[in-house]
Structure formats: structure tokens, C-alpha cells
C-alpha positions as CSV (number, residue, x, y, z in Angstrom):
1,M,-51.0,-5.8,6.2
2,N,-50.1,-9.6,5.9
3,F,-46.6,-10.2,7.3
4,S,-45.6,-12.4,4.3
5,L,-46.1,-9.3,2.2
6,H,-44.0,-7.3,4.4
7,V,-41.1,-9.9,4.2
8,A,-41.5,-9.8,0.3
9,A,-41.2,-6.0,0.6
10,V,-37.9,-6.3,2.4
11,L,-36.6,-8.9,0.1
12,A,-37.6,-6.8,-3.0
13,A,-35.7,-3.8,-1.5
14,L,-32.6,-5.8,-0.9
15,V,-32.7,-7.3,-4.5
16,C,-33.8,-4.4,-6.6
17,A,-32.1,-1.4,-4.7
18,P,-29.9,0.7,-7.0
19,T,-26.2,-0.3,-6.6
20,A,-24.9,3.3,-7.0
21,S,-21.2,3.0,-7.7
22,A,-21.0,-0.8,-7.1
23,L,-17.6,-1.9,-5.7
24,S,-16.2,-5.2,-5.1
25,L,-13.7,-5.8,-2.2
26,A,-10.9,-6.7,-4.8
27,D,-11.7,-3.3,-6.7
28,A,-11.6,-1.5,-3.4
29,Q,-8.2,-3.3,-2.5
30,R,-6.7,-2.1,-5.8
31,A,-8.0,1.4,-5.4
32,M,-6.6,1.5,-1.8
33,D,-3.1,0.3,-3.0
34,A,-3.1,3.1,-5.6
35,H,-4.6,6.0,-3.7
36,N,-4.5,5.4,0.1
37,P,-2.9,8.4,1.8
38,D,-1.2,6.3,4.5
39,L,0.2,3.8,2.1
40,R,1.5,6.8,-0.3
41,A,3.1,8.3,2.9
42,A,4.8,5.0,3.8
43,A,6.0,4.7,0.2
44,L,7.5,8.2,0.4
45,E,9.1,7.5,3.7
46,L,10.7,4.3,2.0
47,R,12.0,6.5,-0.9
48,G,13.5,9.0,1.7
49,V,15.4,6.2,3.6
50,Q,16.7,4.9,0.3
51,G,18.2,8.2,-0.2
52,D,19.7,8.2,3.3
53,A,21.2,4.8,2.5
54,Q,22.9,6.2,-0.5
55,S,24.3,9.1,1.4
56,A,25.6,6.9,4.1
57,A,27.7,5.0,1.6
58,L,29.6,8.0,0.6
59,R,33.2,8.5,1.5
60,P,34.2,12.1,2.6
61,A,34.7,14.1,-0.5
62,A,38.1,15.6,-1.4
63,E,38.5,19.4,-0.8
64,L,39.8,21.8,-3.2
65,S,41.2,25.1,-1.9
66,V,42.4,28.2,-3.9
67,G,43.8,31.3,-2.2
68,S,45.8,34.5,-2.5
69,S,47.9,36.4,0.0
70,K,50.4,39.4,0.2
71,I,48.0,41.7,-1.6
72,S,49.2,45.3,-1.1
73,P,46.5,47.7,-0.1
74,K,48.4,50.6,-1.9
75,H,49.4,48.6,-5.2
76,G,46.8,46.0,-5.4
77,I,48.0,42.9,-7.3
78,G,50.2,44.7,-9.6
79,P,50.2,45.2,-13.4
80,G,51.3,42.8,-16.1
81,R,51.0,39.2,-16.8
82,W,49.7,36.7,-14.1
83,Q,53.3,35.6,-13.7
84,D,54.4,39.1,-12.9
85,R,51.8,39.9,-10.3
86,R,52.9,40.8,-6.7
87,V,50.6,38.3,-4.9
88,D,51.1,34.8,-3.7
89,S,48.8,32.1,-5.1
90,T,48.0,28.7,-3.4
91,L,46.2,25.8,-4.7
92,G,45.5,22.9,-2.3
93,L,43.9,19.5,-2.3
94,G,42.9,17.6,0.8
95,W,41.4,14.3,1.9
96,T,39.8,13.0,5.1
97,W,40.9,9.6,6.3
98,E,38.0,8.1,8.4
99,R,39.2,5.8,11.1
100,G,37.4,3.2,13.3
101,G,35.3,1.8,10.4
102,K,32.9,4.7,10.3
103,R,31.8,4.3,6.8
104,A,31.0,0.4,7.2
105,L,29.1,1.2,10.3
106,R,27.1,4.0,8.6
107,I,26.1,1.5,5.8
108,R,25.3,-1.3,8.3
109,Q,22.8,1.2,10.1
110,A,21.4,2.6,7.0
111,D,20.7,-1.0,5.7
112,A,18.9,-1.8,8.9
113,L,16.9,1.4,8.8
114,L,16.0,0.7,5.0
115,Q,14.8,-2.8,6.2
116,V,12.7,-1.0,8.8
117,A,11.1,1.3,6.5
118,G,10.2,-1.5,4.0
119,L,8.7,-3.7,6.8
120,E,6.7,-0.7,8.2
121,M,5.4,-0.1,4.6
122,L,4.2,-3.8,4.6
123,D,2.7,-3.5,8.2
124,T,0.9,-0.3,7.2
125,R,-0.7,-2.3,4.3
126,R,-1.7,-5.0,6.6
127,R,-3.4,-2.5,9.0
128,Q,-4.9,-0.5,6.0
129,Q,-6.4,-3.9,4.7
130,V,-8.1,-4.5,8.1
131,A,-9.5,-0.9,8.0
132,L,-10.6,-1.6,4.4
133,H,-12.5,-4.6,5.5
134,E,-14.0,-2.8,8.5
135,A,-15.1,0.1,6.2
136,Y,-16.2,-2.1,3.3
137,F,-18.4,-4.5,5.4
138,G,-19.5,-1.5,7.5
139,L,-20.9,0.0,4.3
140,K,-22.6,-3.2,3.3
141,G,-24.3,-3.4,6.8
142,A,-25.4,0.2,6.5
143,Q,-26.7,-0.5,3.0
144,E,-28.9,-3.4,4.1
145,R,-30.2,-1.5,7.2
146,A,-31.1,1.3,5.1
147,Q,-32.9,-1.0,2.6
148,I,-34.7,-2.8,5.5
149,A,-35.6,0.5,7.1
150,E,-37.1,1.8,3.7
151,A,-39.0,-1.4,3.3
152,N,-40.4,-1.1,7.0
153,R,-41.4,2.6,6.1
154,Q,-43.4,1.4,3.1
155,S,-45.0,-1.5,5.1
156,S,-45.8,1.0,7.9
157,A,-47.4,3.5,5.5
158,Q,-49.6,0.8,4.1
159,Q,-50.6,-0.3,7.7
160,M,-51.5,3.2,8.5
161,A,-53.6,3.6,5.2
162,A,-55.4,0.3,6.3
163,A,-55.9,1.6,9.7
164,D,-57.5,4.9,8.5
165,K,-60.0,2.8,6.6
166,Q,-60.7,0.5,9.6
167,V,-61.3,3.6,11.8
168,A,-63.6,5.1,9.2
169,T,-65.7,1.9,9.2
170,G,-65.6,1.3,13.0
171,A,-63.5,-1.7,12.8
172,M,-60.6,-0.2,14.7
173,A,-60.7,2.1,17.7
174,P,-59.1,5.6,17.2
175,V,-56.7,4.8,20.2
176,D,-55.3,1.7,18.4
177,R,-54.8,3.8,15.3
178,A,-52.9,6.4,17.5
179,R,-50.7,3.5,18.8
180,L,-49.9,2.5,15.2
181,A,-49.1,6.2,14.3
182,V,-46.4,6.1,17.3
183,D,-44.9,3.1,15.8
184,D,-45.0,4.6,12.4
185,L,-43.0,7.6,13.8
186,A,-40.3,5.2,15.2
187,V,-40.1,3.6,11.8
188,A,-39.6,7.0,10.2
189,D,-36.8,7.8,12.6
190,A,-35.1,4.5,11.9
191,V,-35.2,5.6,8.1
192,R,-33.5,8.9,8.9
193,E,-30.9,7.2,11.2
194,A,-30.1,4.5,8.6
195,A,-29.6,7.3,5.9
196,L,-27.1,9.1,8.1
197,D,-25.2,5.9,8.9
198,L,-25.1,5.0,5.3
199,R,-23.6,8.4,4.3
200,D,-21.0,8.1,7.1
201,A,-20.0,4.6,6.1
202,R,-19.6,5.8,2.4
203,H,-17.4,8.7,3.6
204,T,-15.3,6.4,5.7
205,L,-14.5,4.0,2.8
206,G,-14.0,6.8,0.4
207,L,-11.2,8.3,2.7
208,L,-9.5,5.0,2.7
209,L,-9.7,4.7,-1.0
210,G,-8.5,8.3,-1.5
211,R,-11.6,9.3,-3.3
212,D,-13.6,12.5,-3.3
213,D,-16.7,11.2,-4.8
214,S,-17.7,8.7,-2.0
215,G,-21.3,9.7,-2.0
216,E,-22.5,7.0,-4.4
217,L,-20.1,4.0,-3.2
218,S,-21.8,0.7,-2.8
219,A,-20.4,-2.5,-1.3
220,D,-21.2,-5.1,-3.9
221,D,-19.6,-8.4,-2.6
222,P,-21.6,-10.8,-0.5
223,W,-20.9,-11.4,3.1
224,P,-18.0,-13.9,3.7
225,D,-19.0,-17.5,4.4
226,A,-19.7,-18.4,8.0
227,V,-16.6,-20.5,8.5
228,G,-14.3,-21.0,11.4
229,V,-10.7,-19.8,11.5
230,A,-7.7,-21.9,10.7
231,D,-5.4,-23.3,13.6
232,A,-2.8,-20.8,14.5
233,R,-0.4,-23.2,16.0
234,A,1.6,-23.5,13.0
235,F,1.9,-19.6,12.6
236,D,5.0,-18.0,14.0
237,P,4.2,-14.5,15.1
238,Q,7.9,-13.6,14.8
239,Q,7.4,-13.5,11.1
240,R,4.9,-10.7,11.2
241,A,6.1,-7.5,9.5
242,D,5.9,-5.3,12.6
243,L,8.1,-7.7,14.7
244,R,10.6,-8.1,11.9
245,A,10.7,-4.2,11.6
246,A,11.3,-4.1,15.5
247,R,14.2,-6.5,15.2
248,S,15.7,-4.4,12.3
249,R,15.2,-1.3,14.4
250,L,17.2,-3.1,17.2
251,A,19.9,-3.9,14.6
252,A,20.2,-0.3,13.5
253,A,20.3,0.9,17.1
254,D,23.2,-1.7,17.7
255,A,25.0,-0.2,14.7
256,G,24.4,3.3,16.0
257,V,26.1,2.3,19.3
258,A,29.2,1.0,17.3
259,L,29.1,4.2,15.2
260,A,29.0,6.4,18.2
261,R,32.0,4.4,19.7
262,S,33.9,4.8,16.6
263,E,34.0,8.5,17.2
264,R,36.8,7.8,19.7
265,H,39.0,7.3,16.8
266,R,39.7,10.6,15.5
267,D,39.7,11.2,11.6
268,I,42.8,12.6,10.1
269,Q,42.9,15.1,7.2
270,L,45.8,14.9,4.7
271,G,46.6,17.7,2.1
272,V,49.1,18.7,-0.6
273,E,49.5,22.4,-1.6
274,A,51.2,24.4,-4.4
275,E,52.2,27.8,-3.7
276,R,53.4,30.5,-6.3
277,E,55.6,33.3,-5.2
278,P,56.9,35.7,-7.7
279,S,60.0,36.6,-5.6
280,D,61.1,32.9,-5.5
281,I,63.5,31.7,-8.0
282,S,61.5,28.6,-9.0
283,G,58.2,30.4,-8.8
284,V,56.3,27.4,-7.3
285,T,56.8,25.6,-4.1
286,W,55.0,22.5,-2.8
287,G,53.9,21.5,0.8
288,V,52.0,18.8,2.6
289,S,49.8,19.0,5.7
290,L,48.4,16.8,8.3
291,T,45.4,17.8,10.5
292,I,44.5,15.8,13.8
293,P,41.5,17.0,16.0
294,L,42.6,17.5,19.5
295,G,40.7,16.2,22.5
296,G,40.4,12.6,24.1
297,A,37.9,9.8,23.9
298,S,35.8,11.4,26.5
299,R,34.4,13.9,23.9
300,A,32.3,10.9,22.3
301,R,30.7,9.9,25.8
302,G,27.7,11.9,25.4
303,A,26.8,10.4,21.9
304,I,27.8,6.8,23.2
305,Q,25.3,7.3,26.1
306,R,22.5,8.5,23.8
307,A,23.1,5.6,21.4
308,E,23.1,3.0,24.1
309,A,19.9,4.4,25.5
310,D,18.3,4.3,22.0
311,R,19.4,0.7,21.6
312,D,18.0,-0.2,25.2
313,T,14.7,1.4,24.0
314,A,14.5,-0.7,20.9
315,A,15.2,-3.8,22.7
316,L,12.4,-3.1,25.2
317,E,9.9,-2.2,22.4
318,L,10.6,-5.5,20.8
319,Q,9.9,-7.3,24.0
320,V,6.6,-5.5,24.5
321,L,5.6,-6.1,20.8
322,Q,6.4,-9.9,21.1
323,R,4.1,-10.1,24.2
324,E,1.4,-8.0,22.6
325,A,1.6,-10.2,19.4
326,R,1.0,-13.4,21.4
327,A,-1.9,-11.8,23.4
328,E,-3.5,-10.3,20.1
329,L,-3.4,-13.6,18.5
330,D,-5.3,-15.2,21.4
331,Q,-7.8,-12.4,21.6
332,L,-8.4,-12.4,17.8
333,L,-8.9,-16.1,17.6
334,A,-11.5,-16.1,20.3
335,S,-13.2,-13.2,18.7
336,A,-13.3,-14.8,15.4
337,Q,-14.7,-18.0,16.8
338,A,-17.3,-16.2,19.0
339,A,-18.3,-13.9,15.9
340,A,-18.7,-17.1,13.7
341,Q,-20.8,-18.9,16.3
342,R,-23.1,-15.8,16.8
343,R,-23.6,-15.4,13.1
344,T,-24.4,-19.1,12.7
345,D,-26.9,-18.9,15.7
346,Y,-28.7,-15.8,14.2
347,E,-29.0,-17.3,10.7
348,G,-30.4,-20.4,12.0
349,L,-32.9,-18.5,14.0
350,H,-33.7,-16.4,11.0
351,A,-34.7,-19.6,9.0
352,D,-36.8,-21.0,11.7
353,A,-37.9,-19.6,15.1
354,A,-37.9,-15.9,14.6
355,L,-39.8,-16.0,11.3
356,K,-42.4,-18.4,12.5
357,A,-43.0,-16.4,15.8
358,V,-43.7,-13.2,13.9
359,Q,-45.9,-15.1,11.4
360,G,-47.9,-16.6,14.2
361,I,-48.6,-13.4,16.0
362,E,-49.7,-11.8,12.6
363,L,-52.0,-14.7,12.0
364,A,-53.4,-14.6,15.6
365,Y,-54.0,-10.8,15.3
366,R,-56.0,-11.2,12.2
367,R,-58.0,-13.9,13.9
368,G,-58.6,-11.8,17.0
369,A,-56.6,-14.1,19.2
370,A,-53.8,-11.5,19.8
371,S,-53.8,-8.0,20.9
372,L,-52.4,-4.9,19.1
373,T,-49.8,-4.8,21.8
374,D,-48.6,-8.3,20.9
375,L,-48.5,-7.4,17.3
376,L,-46.5,-4.2,17.9
377,D,-44.1,-6.0,20.2
378,A,-43.6,-8.8,17.7
379,R,-42.9,-6.5,14.9
380,R,-40.4,-4.3,17.0
381,S,-38.6,-7.6,18.0
382,W,-38.5,-8.6,14.3
383,R,-36.9,-5.2,13.5
384,D,-34.3,-5.6,16.3
385,F,-33.6,-9.1,15.0
386,E,-33.0,-7.8,11.5
387,A,-30.5,-5.2,12.8
388,A,-28.8,-7.8,15.0
389,L,-28.4,-10.3,12.1
390,I,-26.7,-7.7,10.0
391,E,-24.4,-6.6,12.9
392,A,-23.6,-10.4,13.4
393,R,-22.5,-10.8,9.9
394,A,-20.6,-7.6,9.9
395,D,-18.8,-8.5,13.1
396,H,-18.0,-11.9,11.8
397,A,-16.5,-10.5,8.4
398,I,-14.3,-8.0,10.4
399,A,-13.2,-10.5,12.9
400,L,-12.3,-12.7,10.1
401,A,-10.3,-10.0,8.4
402,R,-8.4,-9.1,11.6
403,W,-7.5,-12.7,12.1
404,E,-6.3,-13.3,8.5
405,A,-4.2,-10.0,8.7
406,A,-2.7,-11.0,12.0
407,T,-1.8,-14.4,10.8
408,S,-0.5,-13.4,7.3
409,V,3.1,-13.0,6.5
410,A,3.6,-10.2,4.1
411,E,6.7,-10.9,1.7
412,G,8.2,-8.0,-0.1
413,E,11.4,-6.3,-0.9
414,S,12.5,-3.6,1.5
415,R,14.7,-1.9,-1.0
């Protein structure tokens, strides 16, 4: 079969293949924002922390107490009106006076944790966007590999049909036909492998989108342009959501230390009480109470030590994240530049040397100037090149997405 016809079959497969449930990257982004399980979990966590902040701002509630005493086991509470009963009745109201600024410190800690939850949700979205690009362009690459594998299968079937005719007329030796049959088996294996890869890629994207019907998903957008990345010197990695969350976590830990230390100031309970005693002339008496917990400041030492350890851990995590952020930016920049150059090299080769080389071997074989081995090697090299080109485009798209996510500053309200 003429190689130009094979190329035409590949292009026709790419253009005319069914789009199944065609999905643009923007549509996938909207679907992920609405249904992604990790994003929904982060939103629920933020909702819970908002409730914690409301609870932290509450003052201790007043306490109402009602009681009775001097109840005779023989006569009970006695007959008659309530005023004539033989029991004492008490009604009390108490308040807790928090000392050491505990409420203000609780609010300060809760606000910092609320900032953490909001920033972690933004960072989760950033990481899920990277995963979305990886899954989306992974699916696009799997689609193209499946389409090319199917076109190769059709081309190989036509070659086998032509070889059978040539063997029947004596124009081809049976051993050469057997070698073509071995190559045809390799093409069939590639079709099956590409179909499995395509199914896996659809399921991966479907899980990110929170969809159950992922079997017909199709990545519809073109590959990103083969462009370099922007200069990162103007970007301050300290503005990244994960580093901002780490700083807020450290602020919450600082508030936690101050809150633990405030426990050295013991809270005081104040109360008033009214007591009715039938035997009294006046009938009702009043009283006040003051309750102070016993024990010294040493009772708070364990909580203070725990809070200080948590604060030091948060400070250490912030330092580690800062170093990792700088190293990550350097690695992602190098990866994006290398991927862009690799894609440019492969696409330039696709337009010139690789295509001409295979066409030359095809022509030489038809004229008897090249062996069947040369032809089979050239076709295998061409199939390897087609796969490498798709991989180069996918790697560039993913590297570009990782770089853009790492250098973007997500703005949003944490409340």
C-alpha cells in the first residue's frame, strides 16, 4: 500500500472519529468546580471551621439552677398550697467571668484557622486544576493514539490482503508474507493497548469531574500552543495559597500558645440565689456566691508545652514549604522549557525529515531498491515517532499547566 494513502487514512481517522461526549477544557473546569469530591470536601471543611469560629466568639452562658431540700421521707412535701409546703425551694443564677483575655484569644485563633481553611480550599482547587489538565490532555493523547492505532490496523489489513494476492501470483515469497503477518499482530496488539489506555483515561477524568458516565468522554480542545513560559522573577512565591495558609497556621498556633498561657488566670463564677423556707417569717431569703478554682499556675504547664510544640511545628513546616516552593519553581520552569523545546523539535521533524524518510523507503521498496526489512523498520520507526509526538505534546501541555498553577495567585475570601 502506498504510504501517502496510509497517511491519508491516519488523518481521516483523526478528523472523522466520533467525538463521543465532547468536552472542552472550560466545560471540564466548570464541571470539576461543581462536582469534584475533593473540592466539595474542602468546602465542607471550611463550613465547619466557620461554625467553630462562631462558637469561639461565644461568652460563657449564664447558668440557671432550681432545687428543693428538706423533703421528709415520711410526710413528703406536705399538703396544701405551694406556699404551705414543708420543703425549701431555691432558685439561683450564675455567671462565669473569664480572665486572661480567653475569649479574645479564642477569636484570634479561630480567625486564623478560618483563614487556613479558606486558603487550603484555594490550594486544593489549584492542585485539582493541575490534575484536571493532566487527565484532560492525557485523554486527548489516548484518543489520538487510539485513532492512529486504528488507522494503522486498517492499513495493515490492506497490506495483508495485497500480500495474499502477491503470494498467489508468485510476486512475493511466503516467508515475506509471514513477516508481514508478524507485524500485523503487533499492530493489532497496539490497537488493544490503545483501547485500554483510552478507557483508563476516561475514567481518570470522570473521577475528577465527579461523573459516573465517563465511558464516552472526549477531550475536544486542541493542544496548547507551543509557547515558552513567562519570566518567573516577578512572581513572589510567598503569595501562593499554600504558603499563605502555612503562615495563617503559624498565627493560629501563636494564638494557641497565648490561650494556653491564659489558663493560669483562673476563671471566677459569680451567683445569686433566692431561697424560700416556710418556717421563716419573711418566707424568702437571698444569697450570693463566689467560686474560685483551687490550684496554682502549674496546672497549665502541660497545655502550654503542648501549644508551644504545635507552634514550633507550624514554624518548621512553614520553613520547609518556603524552601520547597523555591525549588519547585526552578524545577517546573526547567521542565516547561524542556517540554516546549522537545515538542518544537518533534513537530519540526514531523513536517520534514521523518515524513520524507518513510516516504523514501516506501518508494524504494516499490522499485526494488529496498528490502522488506527496511520497509518494516521504517514503518515501526514511524509508529514510534507518532507516539512520541503525542507524548511530547501531552508533556508540554501538562508542564505548562503545572507552571501556570505554581505561579498563579488565587484570590478569594476565606470566610
